[in-house]
C-alpha positions in Angstrom: -19.8 -50.0 20.9 -21.8 -48.6 17.9 -23.2 -45.9 20.1 -19.8 -44.9 21.4 -18.5 -44.8 17.8 -21.5 -42.7 16.7 -21.0 -40.3 19.7 -17.3 -39.9 18.7 -18.2 -39.1 15.1 -20.7 -36.4 16.3 -18.1 -34.8 18.6 -15.4 -34.8 15.9 -17.7 -33.4 13.3 -18.7 -30.6 15.7 -15.1 -29.7 16.2 -14.4 -29.6 12.5 -17.2 -27.2 11.9 -16.0 -25.0 14.8 -12.8 -24.4 12.9 -14.5 -22.0 10.5 -14.9 -18.6 11.9 -16.6 -15.6 10.2 -14.5 -12.5 10.7 -16.0 -9.1 11.1 -15.1 -6.8 8.2 -13.8 -3.3 9.1 -14.0 -0.5 6.7 -10.9 1.3 5.5 -10.8 5.1 5.2 -9.5 6.5 1.9 -7.0 9.3 2.5 -6.5 10.3 -1.1 -6.2 8.9 -4.6 -4.8 9.7 -8.1 -6.5 8.4 -11.2 -7.4 9.2 -14.8 -11.0 8.8 -16.1 -12.1 6.5 -13.2 -9.0 4.4 -13.6 -7.1 4.1 -10.3 -3.4 4.8 -10.4 -2.5 5.3 -6.7 -4.3 5.6 -3.4 -3.7 5.7 0.3 -6.1 4.0 2.7 -6.1 3.8 6.5 -7.5 1.0 8.7 -6.8 0.7 12.4 -3.9 3.2 12.2 -2.3 1.1 9.4 -1.7 2.9 6.1 -1.6 1.1 2.8 -0.4 2.6 -0.5 -1.9 0.8 -3.5 -0.6 1.6 -7.0 -0.9 0.6 -10.6 2.5 -1.0 -11.5 3.7 1.0 -14.5 6.4 -1.6 -15.2 3.7 -4.0 -16.6 2.1 -2.5 -19.7 0.0 -5.5 -20.9 -2.4 -5.8 -18.0 -3.4 -3.9 -14.9 -1.3 -5.1 -11.9 -1.7 -3.4 -8.6 1.0 -3.5 -5.9 0.9 -2.2 -2.4 3.0 -1.5 0.7 1.8 -0.8 4.3 3.1 0.5 7.5 1.7 1.2 11.0 1.6 4.9 11.9 3.6 4.9 15.1 5.4 8.2 15.4 3.5 10.3 12.9 5.0 8.3 10.1 2.5 9.3 7.4 3.2 13.0 8.1 6.9 12.3 8.1 6.7 10.5 4.8 4.8 13.5 3.3 7.5 15.9 4.5 10.2 13.7 3.2 8.6 13.6 -0.3 8.0 17.3 -0.3 11.6 18.0 0.8 12.8 15.7 -2.0 10.7 17.6 -4.5 12.1 20.9 -3.3 15.8 19.7 -3.3 16.2 16.7 -5.6 18.4 14.0 -4.0 21.2 12.5 -6.0 19.6 9.0 -6.0 16.6 7.2 -4.7 15.7 7.4 -1.0 15.4 3.9 0.5 12.7 3.2 3.1 12.6 0.0 5.1 9.1 -1.1 6.2 8.2 -4.2 8.2 7.4 -6.3 5.1 8.5 -4.1 2.2 11.3 -2.0 0.8 10.3 1.3 -0.8 12.4 3.6 -3.0 11.4 7.2 -3.6 12.7 8.1 -7.0 13.0 11.8 -7.8 13.5 13.3 -11.3 13.0 16.6 -13.0 10.8 16.4 -16.1 10.1 19.4 -18.3 11.4 21.7 -15.5 9.1 20.2 -12.8 10.2 17.9 -10.0 8.4 14.5 -9.9 8.5 11.5 -7.5 7.6 7.8 -8.0 7.3 5.0 -5.5 9.1 1.7 -6.3 8.6 -1.2 -3.9 9.1 -4.9 -3.4 8.3 -7.4 -0.7 11.2 -8.4 1.5 10.5 -12.0 1.0 10.4 -11.6 -2.9 12.8 -8.9 -4.0 12.7 -10.0 -7.7 9.1 -8.6 -8.1 9.5 -4.9 -8.1 6.7 -2.4 -9.0 6.7 1.3 -9.8 4.0 3.9 -9.5 3.1 6.8 -11.8 5.1 10.0 -11.5 3.7 12.6 -9.2 4.1 16.3 -9.1 3.8 18.3 -5.9 0.2 19.0 -6.6 -0.6 15.3 -7.0 1.3 14.5 -3.8 -0.9 17.0 -2.0 -4.0 15.4 -3.5 -2.7 11.9 -2.6 -2.1 12.9 1.0 -5.3 14.9 1.2 -3.6 18.3 1.7 -5.7 20.4 -0.7 -9.3 21.5 -0.7 -11.2 20.0 -3.6 
């Protein structure tokens, strides 16, 4: 009886250890980033055809809080987003352009400041719409840098 109990303990403990699995880490590819003096403000990364925008939330002044939104590039979505932003900078829309992503809602906010058109990302998670972040304001030149459209 003791041997049977001991064997059961060994089998169960082996199963418990087998529940932990080490995952292989895959590297993300940085598309572009905006920052001041080594302080990140906004970047786009790609991993397995999934694009993630990570930005410093300018709504929170007391500490650095980064927010992000992601989407799978299925129908050349990254290129279409770039074109949408550039079109909005050329012809400022009346209000924000709303984008629905699988897990997020994103607003593209356009303004004219000192005669130059600017855009900012504002986003929130669908499951928590009360926590809303906003990125820094971007000119056309910064949008080109962010989407890696200029030669450095």
